[in-house]
C-alpha positions, -999 to +999 in steps of 0.1 A: -164-129+543-155-138+507-139-117+481-163-109+451-138-124+427-137-157+445-176-157+451-181-152+414-160-183+407-179-207+431-197-235+413-172-235+385-140-253+393-120-241+363-128-205+370-119-209+407-086-225+397-079-195+374-088-171+402-064-189+426-036-185+402-045-148+399-051-141+436-016-138+449-006-112+475+025-100+491+022-085+526+050-064+540+052-052+576+079-050+602+052-059+628+047-097+631+012-092+645+002-070+616+016-095+591-002-123+608-036-104+610-036-091+574-023-124+559-051-143+578-077-119+564-065-123+528-062-161+530-097-162+543-107-144+511-089-170+489-056-153+484-022-171+483-001-149+506+036-145+511+050-122+538+081-101+542+095-083+572+107-052+555+110-035+521+143-051+511+131-086+517+099-078+499+118-064+469+138-096+466+107-118+470+089-097+443+118-100+419+118-138+423+080-141+419+059-110+412+025-106+429-004-087+415-014-073+449+010-058+474-001-045+509+028-028+525+034-007+557+049+027+550+073+031+579+099+003+580+136+001+587+157+001+556+136+003+525+103+019+534+069+015+518+072+043+493+106+033+483+095-003+478+066+010+457+090+030+435+112-001+430+083-023+420+070+004+396+105+005+380+107-034+377+102-054+346+069-069+358+047-077+328+014-072+346+002-043+365+007-044+403-019-029+427-001-014+456-019-005+489+001+015+514-007+012+551+001+042+572-007+058+605-001+092+590-033+111+585-021+144+570-032+149+534+003+159+524+016+125+535-011+107+517-003+127+485+033+117+489+025+081+491+002+082+460+027+103+441+053+075+448+031+051+429+007+037+454-028+030+442-045+033+475-039+036+512-052+022+545-052+040+578-038+020+608-051+002+626-065-017+596-102-024+596-112-057+579-142-041+561-121-012+547-094-037+536-119-057+518-133-026+500-097-015+490-088-050+478-120-053+458-114-021+441-079-034+433-094-066+419-116-046+395-087-026+383-065-056+378-093-075+361-097-045+337-060-044+332-058-081+323-087-076+299-070-047+282-037-067+281-055-096+264-072-073+239-037-056+233-023-091+226-051-098+202-046-065+184-008-072+182-015-107+168-039-093+143-014-066+133+013-092+128-010-112+107-019-083+086+018-074+082+025-110+070-004-107+045+008-074+034+043-087+028+029-116+008+008-092-013+038-070-019+058-100-031+029-110-053+026-075-067+063-073-074+062-105-093+031-093-112+050-061-120+079-082-135+054-103-155+037-071-168+071-055-177+075-082-203+045-066-221+062-032-223+089-023-249+124-014-237+132+023-233+148+023-268+140-001-296+133-003-334+107-017-356+117-021-393+147+002-386+123+029-373+136+041-338+110+042-311+114+054-275+092+042-246+083+061-214+067+039-187+063+049-150+034+031-132+019+049-102+019+016-083+035-018-086+013-027-116-003-005-142-033-001-164-013+015-192-001-006-222+022+003-250+036-015-280+045-016-316+048-043-343+053-050-380+022-051-401+037-058-435+068-049-455+056-013-458+038-005-425+043-008-388+017-002-360+020+015-327-006+018-299-011+034-265-038+021-241-051+033-207-074+010-188-099+028-165-090+027-128-058+016-111-044-015-094-046-052-101-079-051-120-067-025-145-033-043-148-050-077-155-070-061-183-039-044-198-020-078-198-051-094-215-051-067-241-014-071-248-023-106-261-047-090-286-017-073-301+008-102-300+032-096-329+040-133-330+005-145-332-012-132-364-041-155-361-052-139-327-038-105-333-068-081-334-052-061-363-055-090-387-085-108-401-083-142-417-107-149-446-122-183-455-095-187-482-068-184-456-058-149-469-051-125-441-060-088-443-049-059-422-078-041-406-081-003-406-075+014-372-112+022-367-121-014-375-097-026-349-113-002-323-148-015-333-136-051-330-123-044-295-154-025-285-176-056-294-153-079-274-153-058-243-190-049-239-192-075-211-166-055-192-193-028-185-206-050-156-172-045-139-171-008-149-140-013-169-133+003-202-101+017-219-090+045-241-067+039-270-047+056-298-038+032-326-017+042-355-002+026-386+028+043-403+040+037-438+078+036-434+084+047-470+060+077-475+052+086-439+014+082-442-001+077-408-036+063-402-049+070-367-078+060-346-083+079-314-107+062-290-111+085-260-073+089-258-053+121-257-045+136-291-013+123-305+014+149-310+034+154-342+068+170-337+078+186-370+114+187-381+113+224-374+104+218-338+068+228-341+043+206-322+009+198-337-019+176-323-038+151-344-070+132-340-107+138-338-114+124-304-139+095-303-155+074-275-137+050-252-137+013-259-160-011-240-183+018-228-209+023-255-224-006-276-221-001-314-199+030-309-186+045-341-149+051-346-130+070-373-096+067-390-078+100-394-050+103-420-019+126-420+017+125-432+050+126-415+080+141-433+116+129-428+128+141-395+093+144-379+083+126-347+050+111-335+041+108-299+013+086-284+008+091-247-016+085-218-034+113-199-011+107-169+014+130-186-011+159-190-021+153-154+015+162-142+014+196-159+001+226-140-021+245-164-001+275-178-017+309-187-019+297-223-035+264-214-027+227-208-021+219-244+005+247-248+023+234-217+022+199-231+036+211-265+065+228-247+073+197-228+072+175-259+092+200-279+119+201-252+122+163-248+123+158-286+155+178-287+172+151-266+188+121-284+163+093-287+183+072-261+176+100-236+140+108-245+125+086-218+147+098-190+143+134-201+105+132-200+104+115-166+127+141-151+108+171-165+075+156-154+089+151-119+099+188-118+065+199-129+046+179-103+070+188-076+065+156-057+078+120-060+042+107-058+028+097-092-010+101-091-015+083-124+004+059-147+027+077-171+033+061-205+043+072-240+057+060-273+078+085-294+087+075-330+113+092-351+105+091-387+139+088-404+150+078-439+143+041-441+175+020-441+198+047-426+221+039-396+201+042-364+217+040-330+199+014-308+203+002-272+182-029-275+169-051-303+134-043-316+105-060-300+082-060-330+093-093-345+083-106-378+047-118-380+041-155-388+021-164-418 
């Protein structure tokens, strides 16, 4: 009679060889005749059989070379069958071992004791060959299933390790991308034509879709802008980096704020004209569902006249010298979303000592609506932060926003520019050089 596993491998030499390497059995019995009988039956079915005279010898043999199938007598001198089973279960064997316990005990309590010790099955003595075949065949099915599960587990572990490597590489790439993007963001404190400007920037991930900056327009005016690209992650960050090149202060020829005439004379566009130009450029981004909001302002450093275009961006805040907070702007559509969209330029004036804040909606998202409304809560936040020295403005806003959202998790990018309109030419404390740079001709 042939074991089902061996029969299934006939006619295929490679499978049979694999089966032979798998069909190893250890027979343990203090009776030489029992050892001989059971060994002969198992060898007839294709098993490679080793025999042991008692539990201690079997334990040493198993430690030297584990076997997937163990058929052991229960009652033996020294280490008995249940004790041998317990020792095998406690061993470092990598694969599962199917343990069949042979016994002349017929009481259910005795059988339960053997199974509780770790045995998978039992055989009543004297052993019947047909019953032994049935028990061993059941063991083969379980061992085959265990090997299959083990292989799948190995595949899952290998796939997990591969994903971990990919994830680590992506993390490295994102950290590098974040360092590159940081070169497009001003330092926490800087100046442009002696006008001090604080920058708040806290991305919700490695990279951000928010963009901030300021630069010199001419001898009398500077420009500042706040941009928020739709979405998050790499796609939004790539677009924000691309937009930073459109406001490059060192490349007037490609800076979107300037237009060169046929005579070589360069003119400064109005804020709404800049928005319209960007809107025309980015109509193709509709196919990728990308657009952005923007607040772009020019400030005359002598008389404080501000010209503002608000394109779907939050209303800029004016912090008066008295501490009162006002919100400016007339709204307007986002850029890149509506073809031929119309934008407007709003004008207002800053007095000496006033401040101007451009910010993304990530700041408002951190504020729990108060009874008086979100805008009142935002005004209170801005008013409080504006009382801090300019060098501390960025940190003060980050700390207060963290307290408001009551969690370390940042759901959206946080960014803002705060300009203090002081008397031109006065001494201004600064931590870092200005990033605006003088425009080339």
